[in-house]
MARPA-497001 format. One record per residue (C-alpha): residue number from 1; residue in three letters; x, y, z. Coordinates in steps of 0.02 Angstrom, whole numbers, plus 50000, padded with zeros to 5 digits. Example, Ala and Ser with C-alpha at 12.3 -4.5 7.8 and 13.67 -1.06 7.14 Angstrom:
<r><i>1</i><aa>ALA</aa><xx>50615</xx><yy>49775</yy><zz>50390</zz></r>
<r><i>2</i><aa>SER</aa><xx>50684</xx><yy>49947</yy><zz>50357</zz></r>
This chain:
<r><i>1</i><aa>PRO</aa><xx>51003</xx><yy>48475</yy><zz>50441</zz></r>
<r><i>2</i><aa>GLU</aa><xx>50897</xx><yy>48606</yy><zz>50528</zz></r>
<r><i>3</i><aa>VAL</aa><xx>50927</xx><yy>48634</yy><zz>50714</zz></r>
<r><i>4</i><aa>LYS</aa><xx>50834</xx><yy>48734</yy><zz>50845</zz></r>
<r><i>5</i><aa>SER</aa><xx>50892</xx><yy>48914</yy><zz>50855</zz></r>
<r><i>6</i><aa>TYR</aa><xx>50830</xx><yy>49080</yy><zz>50922</zz></r>
<r><i>7</i><aa>ASN</aa><xx>50802</xx><yy>49263</yy><zz>50887</zz></r>
<r><i>8</i><aa>VAL</aa><xx>50880</xx><yy>49379</yy><zz>51016</zz></r>
<r><i>9</i><aa>ILE</aa><xx>50769</xx><yy>49520</yy><zz>51078</zz></r>
<r><i>10</i><aa>GLY</aa><xx>50789</xx><yy>49667</yy><zz>51198</zz></r>
<r><i>11</i><aa>GLU</aa><xx>50678</xx><yy>49818</yy><zz>51227</zz></r>
<r><i>12</i><aa>ILE</aa><xx>50650</xx><yy>49981</yy><zz>51317</zz></r>
<r><i>13</i><aa>ARG</aa><xx>50468</xx><yy>50003</yy><zz>51366</zz></r>
<r><i>14</i><aa>GLY</aa><xx>50384</xx><yy>50163</yy><zz>51310</zz></r>
<r><i>15</i><aa>SER</aa><xx>50330</xx><yy>50288</yy><zz>51442</zz></r>
<r><i>16</i><aa>GLU</aa><xx>50168</xx><yy>50348</yy><zz>51360</zz></r>
<r><i>17</i><aa>PHE</aa><xx>50124</xx><yy>50224</yy><zz>51222</zz></r>
<r><i>18</i><aa>PRO</aa><xx>50204</xx><yy>50059</yy><zz>51274</zz></r>
<r><i>19</i><aa>ASP</aa><xx>50091</xx><yy>49958</yy><zz>51159</zz></r>
<r><i>20</i><aa>GLU</aa><xx>50161</xx><yy>50047</yy><zz>51005</zz></r>
<r><i>21</i><aa>ILE</aa><xx>50323</xx><yy>49960</yy><zz>50956</zz></r>
<r><i>22</i><aa>ILE</aa><xx>50466</xx><yy>50028</yy><zz>50852</zz></r>
<r><i>23</i><aa>LEU</aa><xx>50579</xx><yy>49884</yy><zz>50797</zz></r>
<r><i>24</i><aa>VAL</aa><xx>50762</xx><yy>49900</yy><zz>50746</zz></r>
<r><i>25</i><aa>GLY</aa><xx>50848</xx><yy>49745</yy><zz>50684</zz></r>
<r><i>26</i><aa>GLY</aa><xx>50974</xx><yy>49645</yy><zz>50586</zz></r>
<r><i>27</i><aa>HIS</aa><xx>51008</xx><yy>49459</yy><zz>50564</zz></r>
<r><i>28</i><aa>LEU</aa><xx>51123</xx><yy>49349</yy><zz>50667</zz></r>
<r><i>29</i><aa>ASP</aa><xx>51166</xx><yy>49215</yy><zz>50541</zz></r>
<r><i>30</i><aa>SER</aa><xx>51294</xx><yy>49232</yy><zz>50401</zz></r>
<r><i>31</i><aa>TRP</aa><xx>51348</xx><yy>49152</yy><zz>50239</zz></r>
<r><i>32</i><aa>ASP</aa><xx>51473</xx><yy>49016</yy><zz>50274</zz></r>
<r><i>33</i><aa>LEU</aa><xx>51624</xx><yy>49087</yy><zz>50182</zz></r>
<r><i>34</i><aa>GLY</aa><xx>51661</xx><yy>49233</yy><zz>50298</zz></r>
<r><i>35</i><aa>ASP</aa><xx>51623</xx><yy>49299</yy><zz>50471</zz></r>
<r><i>36</i><aa>GLY</aa><xx>51468</xx><yy>49396</yy><zz>50419</zz></r>
<r><i>37</i><aa>ALA</aa><xx>51540</xx><yy>49560</yy><zz>50484</zz></r>
<r><i>38</i><aa>HIS</aa><xx>51449</xx><yy>49669</yy><zz>50357</zz></r>
<r><i>39</i><aa>ASP</aa><xx>51310</xx><yy>49542</yy><zz>50324</zz></r>
<r><i>40</i><aa>ASP</aa><xx>51244</xx><yy>49562</yy><zz>50451</zz></r>
<r><i>41</i><aa>GLY</aa><xx>51348</xx><yy>49584</yy><zz>50608</zz></r>
<r><i>42</i><aa>ALA</aa><xx>51348</xx><yy>49770</yy><zz>50571</zz></r>
<r><i>43</i><aa>GLY</aa><xx>51158</xx><yy>49778</yy><zz>50572</zz></r>
<r><i>44</i><aa>CYS</aa><xx>51149</xx><yy>49682</yy><zz>50736</zz></r>
<r><i>45</i><aa>VAL</aa><xx>51274</xx><yy>49799</yy><zz>50820</zz></r>
<r><i>46</i><aa>GLN</aa><xx>51179</xx><yy>49951</yy><zz>50755</zz></r>
<r><i>47</i><aa>ALA</aa><xx>51013</xx><yy>49885</yy><zz>50822</zz></r>
<r><i>48</i><aa>ILE</aa><xx>51091</xx><yy>49860</yy><zz>50995</zz></r>
<r><i>49</i><aa>GLU</aa><xx>51178</xx><yy>50029</yy><zz>50984</zz></r>
<r><i>50</i><aa>VAL</aa><xx>51015</xx><yy>50122</yy><zz>50954</zz></r>
<r><i>51</i><aa>LEU</aa><xx>50947</xx><yy>50060</yy><zz>51121</zz></r>
<r><i>52</i><aa>ARG</aa><xx>51115</xx><yy>50089</yy><zz>51206</zz></r>
<r><i>53</i><aa>MET</aa><xx>51116</xx><yy>50271</yy><zz>51150</zz></r>
<r><i>54</i><aa>PHE</aa><xx>50944</xx><yy>50301</yy><zz>51223</zz></r>
<r><i>55</i><aa>LYS</aa><xx>51005</xx><yy>50228</yy><zz>51388</zz></r>
<r><i>56</i><aa>ALA</aa><xx>51169</xx><yy>50324</yy><zz>51387</zz></r>
<r><i>57</i><aa>LEU</aa><xx>51082</xx><yy>50489</yy><zz>51348</zz></r>
<r><i>58</i><aa>GLU</aa><xx>50948</xx><yy>50450</yy><zz>51477</zz></r>
<r><i>59</i><aa>ILE</aa><xx>50809</xx><yy>50473</yy><zz>51349</zz></r>
<r><i>60</i><aa>GLN</aa><xx>50648</xx><yy>50386</yy><zz>51398</zz></r>
<r><i>61</i><aa>PRO</aa><xx>50557</xx><yy>50345</yy><zz>51236</zz></r>
<r><i>62</i><aa>LYS</aa><xx>50370</xx><yy>50375</yy><zz>51227</zz></r>
<r><i>63</i><aa>ARG</aa><xx>50348</xx><yy>50216</yy><zz>51127</zz></r>
<r><i>64</i><aa>THR</aa><xx>50427</xx><yy>50046</yy><zz>51154</zz></r>
<r><i>65</i><aa>LEU</aa><xx>50593</xx><yy>50019</yy><zz>51067</zz></r>
<r><i>66</i><aa>ARG</aa><xx>50636</xx><yy>49839</yy><zz>51025</zz></r>
<r><i>67</i><aa>ALA</aa><xx>50799</xx><yy>49774</yy><zz>50954</zz></r>
<r><i>68</i><aa>VAL</aa><xx>50777</xx><yy>49609</yy><zz>50863</zz></r>
<r><i>69</i><aa>LEU</aa><xx>50922</xx><yy>49504</yy><zz>50801</zz></r>
<r><i>70</i><aa>PHE</aa><xx>50839</xx><yy>49384</yy><zz>50680</zz></r>
<r><i>71</i><aa>MET</aa><xx>50901</xx><yy>49206</yy><zz>50655</zz></r>
<r><i>72</i><aa>ASN</aa><xx>50912</xx><yy>49120</yy><zz>50486</zz></r>
<r><i>73</i><aa>GLU</aa><xx>50887</xx><yy>49261</yy><zz>50361</zz></r>
<r><i>74</i><aa>GLU</aa><xx>51007</xx><yy>49182</yy><zz>50238</zz></r>
<r><i>75</i><aa>PHE</aa><xx>50923</xx><yy>49013</yy><zz>50223</zz></r>
<r><i>76</i><aa>GLY</aa><xx>50736</xx><yy>49041</yy><zz>50233</zz></r>
<r><i>77</i><aa>LEU</aa><xx>50692</xx><yy>49186</yy><zz>50350</zz></r>
<r><i>78</i><aa>SER</aa><xx>50626</xx><yy>49067</yy><zz>50482</zz></r>
<r><i>79</i><aa>GLY</aa><xx>50669</xx><yy>49186</yy><zz>50625</zz></r>
<r><i>80</i><aa>ALA</aa><xx>50575</xx><yy>49330</yy><zz>50544</zz></r>
<r><i>81</i><aa>ILE</aa><xx>50427</xx><yy>49220</yy><zz>50498</zz></r>
<r><i>82</i><aa>LYS</aa><xx>50413</xx><yy>49155</yy><zz>50677</zz></r>
<r><i>83</i><aa>TYR</aa><xx>50431</xx><yy>49331</yy><zz>50748</zz></r>
<r><i>84</i><aa>ALA</aa><xx>50290</xx><yy>49397</yy><zz>50637</zz></r>
<r><i>85</i><aa>GLU</aa><xx>50183</xx><yy>49246</yy><zz>50680</zz></r>
<r><i>86</i><aa>LEU</aa><xx>50202</xx><yy>49279</yy><zz>50867</zz></r>
<r><i>87</i><aa>ALA</aa><xx>50176</xx><yy>49466</yy><zz>50845</zz></r>
<r><i>88</i><aa>LYS</aa><xx>50009</xx><yy>49429</yy><zz>50762</zz></r>
<r><i>89</i><aa>LEU</aa><xx>49962</xx><yy>49297</yy><zz>50891</zz></r>
<r><i>90</i><aa>ASN</aa><xx>50001</xx><yy>49418</yy><zz>51033</zz></r>
<r><i>91</i><aa>ASN</aa><xx>49910</xx><yy>49561</yy><zz>50947</zz></r>
<r><i>92</i><aa>GLU</aa><xx>50065</xx><yy>49671</yy><zz>50952</zz></r>
<r><i>93</i><aa>ASN</aa><xx>50062</xx><yy>49839</yy><zz>50863</zz></r>
<r><i>94</i><aa>HIS</aa><xx>50225</xx><yy>49873</yy><zz>50771</zz></r>
<r><i>95</i><aa>ILE</aa><xx>50204</xx><yy>50049</yy><zz>50705</zz></r>
<r><i>96</i><aa>ALA</aa><xx>50374</xx><yy>50046</yy><zz>50618</zz></r>
<r><i>97</i><aa>ALA</aa><xx>50518</xx><yy>49925</yy><zz>50589</zz></r>
<r><i>98</i><aa>ILE</aa><xx>50692</xx><yy>49979</yy><zz>50535</zz></r>
<r><i>99</i><aa>GLU</aa><xx>50817</xx><yy>49855</yy><zz>50463</zz></r>
<r><i>100</i><aa>SER</aa><xx>51003</xx><yy>49874</yy><zz>50430</zz></r>
<r><i>101</i><aa>ASP</aa><xx>51060</xx><yy>49738</yy><zz>50310</zz></r>
<r><i>102</i><aa>ALA</aa><xx>51163</xx><yy>49824</yy><zz>50176</zz></r>
<r><i>103</i><aa>GLY</aa><xx>51331</xx><yy>49827</yy><zz>50265</zz></r>
<r><i>104</i><aa>GLY</aa><xx>51408</xx><yy>49943</yy><zz>50393</zz></r>
<r><i>105</i><aa>PHE</aa><xx>51449</xx><yy>50079</yy><zz>50269</zz></r>
<r><i>106</i><aa>ALA</aa><xx>51419</xx><yy>50267</yy><zz>50275</zz></r>
<r><i>107</i><aa>PRO</aa><xx>51232</xx><yy>50303</yy><zz>50291</zz></r>
<r><i>108</i><aa>ARG</aa><xx>51140</xx><yy>50394</yy><zz>50152</zz></r>
<r><i>109</i><aa>GLY</aa><xx>50956</xx><yy>50383</yy><zz>50201</zz></r>
<r><i>110</i><aa>PHE</aa><xx>50806</xx><yy>50270</yy><zz>50217</zz></r>
<r><i>111</i><aa>GLY</aa><xx>50694</xx><yy>50174</yy><zz>50099</zz></r>
<r><i>112</i><aa>ILE</aa><xx>50514</xx><yy>50165</yy><zz>50159</zz></r>
<r><i>113</i><aa>VAL</aa><xx>50370</xx><yy>50045</yy><zz>50123</zz></r>
<r><i>114</i><aa>GLY</aa><xx>50197</xx><yy>50089</yy><zz>50186</zz></r>
<r><i>115</i><aa>ASP</aa><xx>50048</xx><yy>50203</yy><zz>50170</zz></r>
<r><i>116</i><aa>ASP</aa><xx>50081</xx><yy>50362</yy><zz>50071</zz></r>
<r><i>117</i><aa>GLU</aa><xx>50026</xx><yy>50470</yy><zz>50217</zz></r>
<r><i>118</i><aa>LYS</aa><xx>50150</xx><yy>50387</yy><zz>50335</zz></r>
<r><i>119</i><aa>ILE</aa><xx>50290</xx><yy>50394</yy><zz>50207</zz></r>
<r><i>120</i><aa>GLU</aa><xx>50258</xx><yy>50580</yy><zz>50184</zz></r>
<r><i>121</i><aa>LYS</aa><xx>50270</xx><yy>50610</yy><zz>50371</zz></r>
<r><i>122</i><aa>ILE</aa><xx>50442</xx><yy>50530</yy><zz>50375</zz></r>
<r><i>123</i><aa>VAL</aa><xx>50496</xx><yy>50624</yy><zz>50217</zz></r>
<r><i>124</i><aa>GLN</aa><xx>50452</xx><yy>50788</yy><zz>50305</zz></r>
<r><i>125</i><aa>TRP</aa><xx>50593</xx><yy>50751</yy><zz>50429</zz></r>
<r><i>126</i><aa>LYS</aa><xx>50718</xx><yy>50746</yy><zz>50285</zz></r>
<r><i>127</i><aa>LYS</aa><xx>50776</xx><yy>50924</yy><zz>50320</zz></r>
<r><i>128</i><aa>LEU</aa><xx>50839</xx><yy>50869</yy><zz>50491</zz></r>
<r><i>129</i><aa>PHE</aa><xx>50953</xx><yy>50739</yy><zz>50410</zz></r>
<r><i>130</i><aa>GLU</aa><xx>51017</xx><yy>50834</yy><zz>50258</zz></r>
<r><i>131</i><aa>PRO</aa><xx>51152</xx><yy>50935</yy><zz>50351</zz></r>
<r><i>132</i><aa>TYR</aa><xx>51233</xx><yy>50767</yy><zz>50390</zz></r>
<r><i>133</i><aa>ASN</aa><xx>51231</xx><yy>50710</yy><zz>50207</zz></r>
<r><i>134</i><aa>ILE</aa><xx>51082</xx><yy>50596</yy><zz>50240</zz></r>
<r><i>135</i><aa>TYR</aa><xx>50975</xx><yy>50640</yy><zz>50089</zz></r>
<r><i>136</i><aa>GLN</aa><xx>50895</xx><yy>50483</yy><zz>50014</zz></r>
<r><i>137</i><aa>ILE</aa><xx>50730</xx><yy>50472</yy><zz>50108</zz></r>
<r><i>138</i><aa>GLY</aa><xx>50576</xx><yy>50410</yy><zz>50017</zz></r>
<r><i>139</i><aa>LYS</aa><xx>50488</xx><yy>50257</yy><zz>49947</zz></r>
<r><i>140</i><aa>GLY</aa><xx>50602</xx><yy>50108</yy><zz>49935</zz></r>
<r><i>141</i><aa>TRP</aa><xx>50643</xx><yy>49940</yy><zz>50014</zz></r>
<r><i>142</i><aa>GLY</aa><xx>50627</xx><yy>49897</yy><zz>50198</zz></r>
<r><i>143</i><aa>GLY</aa><xx>50714</xx><yy>49731</yy><zz>50221</zz></r>
<r><i>144</i><aa>ALA</aa><xx>50691</xx><yy>49543</yy><zz>50205</zz></r>
<r><i>145</i><aa>ASP</aa><xx>50663</xx><yy>49509</yy><zz>50391</zz></r>
<r><i>146</i><aa>ILE</aa><xx>50547</xx><yy>49655</yy><zz>50432</zz></r>
<r><i>147</i><aa>ASN</aa><xx>50451</xx><yy>49625</yy><zz>50271</zz></r>
<r><i>148</i><aa>GLN</aa><xx>50363</xx><yy>49483</yy><zz>50363</zz></r>
<r><i>149</i><aa>LEU</aa><xx>50269</xx><yy>49618</yy><zz>50463</zz></r>
<r><i>150</i><aa>LYS</aa><xx>50202</xx><yy>49706</yy><zz>50308</zz></r>
<r><i>151</i><aa>ASP</aa><xx>50030</xx><yy>49626</yy><zz>50312</zz></r>
<r><i>152</i><aa>GLN</aa><xx>50009</xx><yy>49685</yy><zz>50493</zz></r>
<r><i>153</i><aa>GLY</aa><xx>50012</xx><yy>49867</yy><zz>50437</zz></r>
<r><i>154</i><aa>THR</aa><xx>50190</xx><yy>49902</yy><zz>50494</zz></r>
<r><i>155</i><aa>THR</aa><xx>50284</xx><yy>50042</yy><zz>50405</zz></r>
<r><i>156</i><aa>LEU</aa><xx>50446</xx><yy>49961</yy><zz>50345</zz></r>
<r><i>157</i><aa>ILE</aa><xx>50608</xx><yy>50061</yy><zz>50337</zz></r>
<r><i>158</i><aa>GLY</aa><xx>50777</xx><yy>50006</yy><zz>50271</zz></r>
<r><i>159</i><aa>LEU</aa><xx>50940</xx><yy>50096</yy><zz>50308</zz></r>
<r><i>160</i><aa>ILE</aa><xx>51018</xx><yy>50151</yy><zz>50143</zz></r>
<r><i>161</i><aa>VAL</aa><xx>51209</xx><yy>50156</yy><zz>50143</zz></r>
<r><i>162</i><aa>ASP</aa><xx>51346</xx><yy>50196</yy><zz>50019</zz></r>
<r><i>163</i><aa>THR</aa><xx>51357</xx><yy>50027</yy><zz>49934</zz></r>
<r><i>164</i><aa>GLN</aa><xx>51512</xx><yy>50057</yy><zz>49826</zz></r>
<r><i>165</i><aa>ARG</aa><xx>51609</xx><yy>49921</yy><zz>49920</zz></r>
<r><i>166</i><aa>TYR</aa><xx>51461</xx><yy>49808</yy><zz>49960</zz></r>
<r><i>167</i><aa>PHE</aa><xx>51501</xx><yy>49669</yy><zz>49836</zz></r>
<r><i>168</i><aa>ASP</aa><xx>51683</xx><yy>49666</yy><zz>49889</zz></r>
<r><i>169</i><aa>TYR</aa><xx>51620</xx><yy>49577</yy><zz>50044</zz></r>
<r><i>170</i><aa>HIS</aa><xx>51442</xx><yy>49513</yy><zz>50018</zz></r>
<r><i>171</i><aa>HIS</aa><xx>51436</xx><yy>49322</yy><zz>50041</zz></r>
<r><i>172</i><aa>ALA</aa><xx>51624</xx><yy>49316</yy><zz>50020</zz></r>
<r><i>173</i><aa>ALA</aa><xx>51771</xx><yy>49257</yy><zz>50124</zz></r>
<r><i>174</i><aa>THR</aa><xx>51823</xx><yy>49440</yy><zz>50138</zz></r>
<r><i>175</i><aa>ASP</aa><xx>51672</xx><yy>49482</yy><zz>50249</zz></r>
<r><i>176</i><aa>THR</aa><xx>51775</xx><yy>49490</yy><zz>50407</zz></r>
<r><i>177</i><aa>PHE</aa><xx>51782</xx><yy>49604</yy><zz>50560</zz></r>
<r><i>178</i><aa>ASP</aa><xx>51934</xx><yy>49702</yy><zz>50501</zz></r>
<r><i>179</i><aa>LYS</aa><xx>51837</xx><yy>49764</yy><zz>50348</zz></r>
<r><i>180</i><aa>VAL</aa><xx>51712</xx><yy>49864</yy><zz>50453</zz></r>
<r><i>181</i><aa>ASN</aa><xx>51751</xx><yy>50049</yy><zz>50475</zz></r>
<r><i>182</i><aa>LYS</aa><xx>51709</xx><yy>50097</yy><zz>50654</zz></r>
<r><i>183</i><aa>ARG</aa><xx>51661</xx><yy>50277</yy><zz>50611</zz></r>
<r><i>184</i><aa>GLU</aa><xx>51545</xx><yy>50225</yy><zz>50469</zz></r>
<r><i>185</i><aa>LEU</aa><xx>51464</xx><yy>50095</yy><zz>50580</zz></r>
<r><i>186</i><aa>GLU</aa><xx>51435</xx><yy>50226</yy><zz>50716</zz></r>
<r><i>187</i><aa>LEU</aa><xx>51363</xx><yy>50351</yy><zz>50591</zz></r>
<r><i>188</i><aa>GLY</aa><xx>51237</xx><yy>50221</yy><zz>50531</zz></r>
<r><i>189</i><aa>ALA</aa><xx>51183</xx><yy>50182</yy><zz>50709</zz></r>
<r><i>190</i><aa>ALA</aa><xx>51166</xx><yy>50367</yy><zz>50750</zz></r>
<r><i>191</i><aa>THR</aa><xx>51062</xx><yy>50396</yy><zz>50594</zz></r>
<r><i>192</i><aa>MET</aa><xx>50945</xx><yy>50255</yy><zz>50644</zz></r>
<r><i>193</i><aa>ALA</aa><xx>50936</xx><yy>50321</yy><zz>50822</zz></r>
<r><i>194</i><aa>VAL</aa><xx>50881</xx><yy>50494</yy><zz>50764</zz></r>
<r><i>195</i><aa>LEU</aa><xx>50741</xx><yy>50420</yy><zz>50659</zz></r>
<r><i>196</i><aa>VAL</aa><xx>50690</xx><yy>50307</yy><zz>50804</zz></r>
<r><i>197</i><aa>TYR</aa><xx>50684</xx><yy>50459</yy><zz>50919</zz></r>
<r><i>198</i><aa>LEU</aa><xx>50570</xx><yy>50553</yy><zz>50798</zz></r>
<r><i>199</i><aa>LEU</aa><xx>50456</xx><yy>50403</yy><zz>50779</zz></r>
<r><i>200</i><aa>SER</aa><xx>50451</xx><yy>50379</yy><zz>50967</zz></r>
<r><i>201</i><aa>GLU</aa><xx>50411</xx><yy>50562</yy><zz>51001</zz></r>
<r><i>202</i><aa>TYR</aa><xx>50286</xx><yy>50593</yy><zz>50862</zz></r>
<r><i>203</i><aa>GLY</aa><xx>50225</xx><yy>50422</yy><zz>50805</zz></r>
<r><i>204</i><aa>LEU</aa><xx>50150</xx><yy>50392</yy><zz>50634</zz></r>
């Protein structure tokens, strides 16, 4: 039966526009066969790592950065639904939300859902990513958890990874910690952090 559970949230307040929130997130729960290392422990670690990198590099973001580890994505999205409900109730302004929920594989780009003008602004940053083999940036899919913020005008962004090995692990007993490549996981987090920095500096 259902039990009480929680999202886990941490943030760095913005120095100039603290009421404009940039969310990075993944989901805490996992399918029962494995450990959920790729789905979605990897996304949770990357969300935390984005904020850790800002702290380690002593970068004070202009906008508020919030890492959200959503509960219960697999069985009904209740954590994401409650988060969006409270965001609306508290009149919070999420200008962008980035989700990593495709495994901790090598990053390839971002899928974006939102107004054409805002998508185009992000696409214009593509040249900054291309030298690092991050080239798939355009209209696409954001993510199941952050999708709950769509009707609040939030631009939704999903990390695109190389998914060749995704279904070797997805919802399977093989989705264990030893299957995550540390370097690929770090590259995904760094890719997200760069986009978060650009969003924080220049907004949408």
